[in-house]
DRENPATOR-893193 format. One record per atom (N, C-alpha, C): residue number from 1; x, y, z; residue in one letter. Coordinates in steps of 0.2 Angstrom, whole numbers. Example, Ala and Ser with C-alpha at 12.3 -4.5 7.8 and 13.67 -1.06 7.14 Angstrom:
REM DRENPATOR-893193
<1 <66 -28 39> 'A'>
<1 <62 -22 39> 'A'>
<1 <66 -16 39> 'A'>
<2 <64 -11 35> 'S'>
<2 <68 -5 36> 'S'>
<2 <64 0 39> 'S'>
***
This chain:
REM DRENPATOR-893193
<1 <4 -6 0> 'M'>
<1 <0 0 0> 'M'>
<1 <4 6 0> 'M'>
<2 <10 6 4> 'L'>
<2 <14 12 4> 'L'>
<2 <17 13 -3> 'L'>
<3 <19 7 -6> 'D'>
<3 <22 8 -13> 'D'>
<3 <17 11 -18> 'D'>
<4 <10 10 -17> 'Q'>
<4 <5 13 -21> 'Q'>
<4 <5 20 -20> 'Q'>
<5 <5 22 -14> 'V'>
<5 <4 29 -12> 'V'>
<5 <11 33 -15> 'V'>
<6 <16 30 -14> 'L'>
<6 <22 33 -16> 'L'>
<6 <23 34 -24> 'L'>
<7 <21 29 -27> 'H'>
<7 <20 29 -34> 'H'>
<7 <15 34 -37> 'H'>
<8 <10 34 -33> 'H'>
<8 <4 39 -35> 'H'>
<8 <7 46 -34> 'H'>
<9 <11 48 -29> 'L'>
<9 <14 54 -28> 'L'>
<9 <19 56 -33> 'L'>
<10 <23 51 -34> 'R'>
<10 <28 52 -39> 'R'>
<10 <25 53 -46> 'R'>
<11 <20 50 -48> 'D'>
<11 <17 51 -54> 'D'>
<11 <13 58 -55> 'D'>
<12 <10 60 -49> 'T'>
<12 <6 66 -50> 'T'>
<12 <10 72 -48> 'T'>
<13 <15 71 -44> 'R'>
<13 <19 77 -42> 'R'>
<13 <27 75 -43> 'R'>
<14 <29 75 -50> 'P'>
<14 <35 73 -51> 'P'>
<14 <41 78 -49> 'P'>
<15 <46 75 -47> 'A'>
<15 <52 79 -44> 'A'>
<15 <54 83 -50> 'A'>
<16 <56 89 -48> 'I'>
<16 <59 94 -53> 'I'>
<16 <67 93 -53> 'I'>
<17 <70 94 -59> 'D'>
<17 <77 93 -60> 'D'>
<17 <80 99 -57> 'D'>
<18 <85 99 -54> 'A'>
<18 <89 104 -51> 'A'>
<18 <97 103 -53> 'A'>
<19 <100 109 -54> 'Q'>
<19 <107 109 -55> 'Q'>
<19 <110 113 -49> 'Q'>
<20 <116 111 -47> 'A'>
<20 <119 115 -42> 'A'>
<20 <127 116 -43> 'A'>
<21 <130 121 -41> 'H'>
<21 <137 122 -42> 'H'>
<21 <139 127 -36> 'H'>
<22 <145 127 -36> 'C'>
<22 <148 132 -31> 'C'>
<22 <152 137 -35> 'C'>
<23 <154 142 -31> 'D'>
<23 <158 148 -35> 'D'>
<23 <165 145 -36> 'D'>
<24 <168 141 -32> 'G'>
<24 <175 138 -33> 'G'>
<24 <175 131 -34> 'G'>
<25 <173 128 -40> 'P'>
<25 <173 121 -41> 'P'>
<25 <179 117 -40> 'P'>
<26 <179 114 -34> 'C'>
<26 <185 111 -32> 'C'>
<26 <185 103 -34> 'C'>
<27 <180 101 -36> 'G'>
<27 <179 94 -38> 'G'>
<27 <179 89 -32> 'G'>
<28 <178 91 -26> 'I'>
<28 <178 86 -20> 'I'>
<28 <171 84 -18> 'I'>
<29 <166 87 -21> 'Y'>
<29 <159 85 -19> 'Y'>
<29 <158 78 -21> 'Y'>
<30 <156 74 -16> 'D'>
<30 <154 67 -17> 'D'>
<30 <147 66 -15> 'D'>
<31 <143 64 -19> 'P'>
<31 <136 63 -18> 'P'>
<31 <135 56 -14> 'P'>
<32 <140 52 -12> 'A'>
<32 <139 46 -9> 'A'>
<32 <136 47 -2> 'A'>
<33 <138 53 2> 'S'>
<33 <136 54 8> 'S'>
<33 <128 56 8> 'S'>
<34 <126 59 3> 'A'>
<34 <119 60 3> 'A'>
<34 <115 54 1> 'A'>
<35 <118 50 -3> 'R'>
<35 <115 43 -4> 'R'>
<35 <114 39 2> 'R'>
<36 <120 39 6> 'I'>
<36 <120 35 12> 'I'>
<36 <114 38 17> 'I'>
<37 <114 44 18> 'A'>
<37 <109 47 22> 'A'>
<37 <102 46 20> 'A'>
<38 <101 46 13> 'A'>
<38 <94 45 11> 'A'>
<38 <92 37 12> 'A'>
<39 <97 33 11> 'E'>
<39 <96 26 12> 'E'>
<39 <95 24 19> 'E'>
<40 <98 28 24> 'A'>
<40 <97 27 31> 'A'>
<40 <90 29 33> 'A'>
<41 <88 35 30> 'A'>
<41 <81 37 31> 'A'>
<41 <76 32 29> 'A'>
<42 <77 29 23> 'V'>
<42 <72 24 20> 'V'>
<42 <72 18 25> 'V'>
<43 <78 16 27> 'S'>
<43 <79 10 31> 'S'>
<43 <75 11 38> 'S'>
<44 <76 17 41> 'M'>
<44 <72 19 47> 'M'>
<44 <65 19 46> 'M'>
<45 <62 21 40> 'T'>
<45 <55 21 39> 'T'>
<45 <53 14 39> 'T'>
<46 <56 10 35> 'K'>
<46 <54 3 35> 'K'>
<46 <54 0 42> 'K'>
<47 <59 1 46> 'K'>
<47 <59 -2 53> 'K'>
<47 <53 1 57> 'K'>
<48 <51 7 56> 'M'>
<48 <46 10 59> 'M'>
<48 <39 7 57> 'M'>
<49 <38 5 51> 'L'>
<49 <32 2 48> 'L'>
<49 <32 -5 50> 'L'>
<50 <38 -8 52> 'A'>
<50 <38 -15 54> 'A'>
<50 <36 -16 61> 'A'>
<51 <37 -11 65> 'L'>
<51 <35 -12 72> 'L'>
<51 <28 -13 73> 'L'>
<52 <27 -18 78> 'T'>
<52 <20 -19 80> 'T'>
<52 <18 -16 87> 'T'>
<53 <13 -12 87> 'P'>
<53 <12 -9 94> 'P'>
<53 <9 -15 98> 'P'>
<54 <11 -15 105> 'P'>
<54 <9 -20 109> 'P'>
<54 <2 -18 112> 'P'>
<55 <-1 -22 116> 'E'>
<55 <-7 -21 119> 'E'>
<55 <-7 -15 123> 'E'>
<56 <-12 -10 123> 'A'>
<56 <-12 -4 127> 'A'>
<56 <-11 -6 135> 'A'>
<57 <-14 -11 137> 'S'>
<57 <-14 -13 144> 'S'>
<57 <-7 -15 146> 'S'>
<58 <-2 -17 142> 'D'>
<58 <5 -19 144> 'D'>
<58 <9 -12 144> 'D'>
<59 <9 -9 150> 'A'>
<59 <13 -3 151> 'A'>
<59 <20 -3 149> 'A'>
<60 <24 -9 151> 'D'>
<60 <31 -9 150> 'D'>
<60 <32 -10 142> 'D'>
<61 <28 -15 139> 'A'>
<61 <29 -16 132> 'A'>
<61 <27 -9 128> 'A'>
<62 <22 -6 130> 'M'>
<62 <21 1 127> 'M'>
<62 <26 6 128> 'M'>
<63 <29 6 134> 'A'>
<63 <35 11 135> 'A'>
<63 <41 9 130> 'A'>
<64 <42 3 130> 'G'>
<64 <48 0 125> 'G'>
<64 <46 2 118> 'G'>
<65 <40 1 116> 'Y'>
<65 <38 2 109> 'Y'>
<65 <39 10 107> 'Y'>
<66 <36 14 112> 'L'>
<66 <36 21 111> 'L'>
<66 <44 23 111> 'L'>
<67 <48 21 115> 'N'>
<67 <55 22 115> 'N'>
<67 <58 21 109> 'N'>
<68 <57 15 106> 'T'>
<68 <60 12 100> 'T'>
<68 <58 17 94> 'T'>
<69 <51 18 94> 'M'>
<69 <48 22 89> 'M'>
<69 <51 29 89> 'M'>
<70 <52 32 95> 'S'>
<70 <55 38 95> 'S'>
<70 <62 39 93> 'S'>
<71 <66 34 95> 'R'>
<71 <73 33 92> 'R'>
<71 <73 33 85> 'R'>
<72 <69 28 82> 'Y'>
<72 <69 27 75> 'Y'>
<72 <67 34 71> 'Y'>
<73 <62 37 74> 'A'>
<73 <60 43 71> 'A'>
<73 <65 49 71> 'A'>
<74 <69 49 77> 'A'>
<74 <74 54 77> 'A'>
<74 <80 53 72> 'A'>
<75 <82 47 72> 'I'>
<75 <87 45 67> 'I'>
<75 <85 46 60> 'I'>
<76 <78 44 58> 'K'>
<76 <76 45 51> 'K'>
<76 <76 53 50> 'K'>
<77 <73 57 54> 'E'>
<77 <73 64 53> 'E'>
<77 <80 67 52> 'E'>
<78 <85 65 56> 'E'>
<78 <92 67 56> 'E'>
<78 <95 65 49> 'E'>
<79 <94 59 47> 'Q'>
<79 <97 57 41> 'Q'>
<79 <93 60 35> 'Q'>
<80 <87 61 35> 'A'>
<80 <83 65 30> 'A'>
<80 <85 72 29> 'A'>
<81 <87 75 35> 'H'>
<81 <89 82 35> 'H'>
<81 <96 82 31> 'H'>
<82 <100 77 32> 'L'>
<82 <107 77 29> 'L'>
<82 <106 77 22> 'L'>
<83 <101 73 19> 'A'>
<83 <101 72 12> 'A'>
<83 <96 77 9> 'A'>
<84 <93 82 12> 'K'>
<84 <87 86 10> 'K'>
<84 <89 90 4> 'K'>
<85 <94 93 4> 'F'>
<85 <95 98 -2> 'F'>
<85 <100 95 -7> 'F'>
<86 <100 89 -8> 'R'>
<86 <104 86 -13> 'R'>
<86 <99 81 -17> 'R'>
<87 <101 80 -23> 'R'>
<87 <97 76 -28> 'R'>
<87 <100 69 -27> 'R'>
<88 <96 64 -24> 'V'>
<88 <98 58 -23> 'V'>
<88 <94 52 -26> 'V'>
<89 <96 47 -29> 'E'>
<89 <93 42 -32> 'E'>
<89 <91 37 -26> 'E'>
<90 <85 36 -24> 'L'>
<90 <83 32 -18> 'L'>
<90 <82 25 -21> 'L'>
<91 <82 20 -16> 'P'>
<91 <80 13 -18> 'P'>
<91 <73 13 -21> 'P'>
<92 <72 9 -25> 'G'>
<92 <65 8 -28> 'G'>
<92 <63 14 -33> 'G'>
<93 <68 17 -36> 'S'>
<93 <68 22 -41> 'S'>
<93 <64 28 -38> 'S'>
<94 <64 29 -32> 'L'>
<94 <61 35 -29> 'L'>
<94 <66 41 -29> 'L'>
<95 <65 47 -30> 'R'>
<95 <70 52 -30> 'R'>
<95 <68 57 -24> 'R'>
<96 <73 60 -21> 'S'>
<96 <72 66 -17> 'S'>
<96 <75 72 -20> 'S'>
<97 <71 76 -22> 'S'>
<97 <73 82 -26> 'S'>
<97 <70 88 -23> 'S'>
<98 <72 92 -19> 'P'>
<98 <69 97 -15> 'P'>
<98 <67 103 -20> 'P'>
<99 <62 107 -18> 'L'>
<99 <61 113 -21> 'L'>
<99 <66 118 -20> 'L'>
<100 <66 123 -24> 'P'>
<100 <71 128 -23> 'P'>
<100 <69 132 -17> 'P'>
<101 <74 135 -13> 'P'>
<101 <72 139 -7> 'P'>
<101 <67 144 -9> 'P'>
<102 <62 145 -5> 'G'>
<102 <56 150 -6> 'G'>
<102 <51 148 -10> 'G'>
<103 <51 142 -13> 'T'>
<103 <46 139 -17> 'T'>
<103 <42 134 -12> 'T'>
<104 <35 135 -12> 'L'>
<104 <31 132 -8> 'L'>
<104 <27 126 -11> 'L'>
<105 <27 126 -18> 'H'>
<105 <24 120 -22> 'H'>
<105 <27 120 -29> 'H'>
<106 <25 115 -32> 'H'>
<106 <28 114 -39> 'H'>
<106 <24 119 -43> 'H'>
<107 <27 122 -48> 'P'>
<107 <24 126 -53> 'P'>
<107 <19 123 -57> 'P'>
***
């Protein structure tokens, strides 16, 4: 189901192509770090989706579940932030291509 939603979003709101450069091209930019961060965010998302909530009556299990979910969410958000402004080819042919600064929606 998540795949269907993501494919629908990709088809109806395609990513825009963006180019980037710096004033002093030194040739040391390596997109591998952005790819690793994006893959880590995807991995954490999968782990979050795989967690099964315990019975609400089991306070200890619920506390453990919420603790784990919170840690996964924090790691996912941190890694997504690292990859945010770079174009990265994600697993499953999904792309992360942010909008230019100041743009609130696709044209």
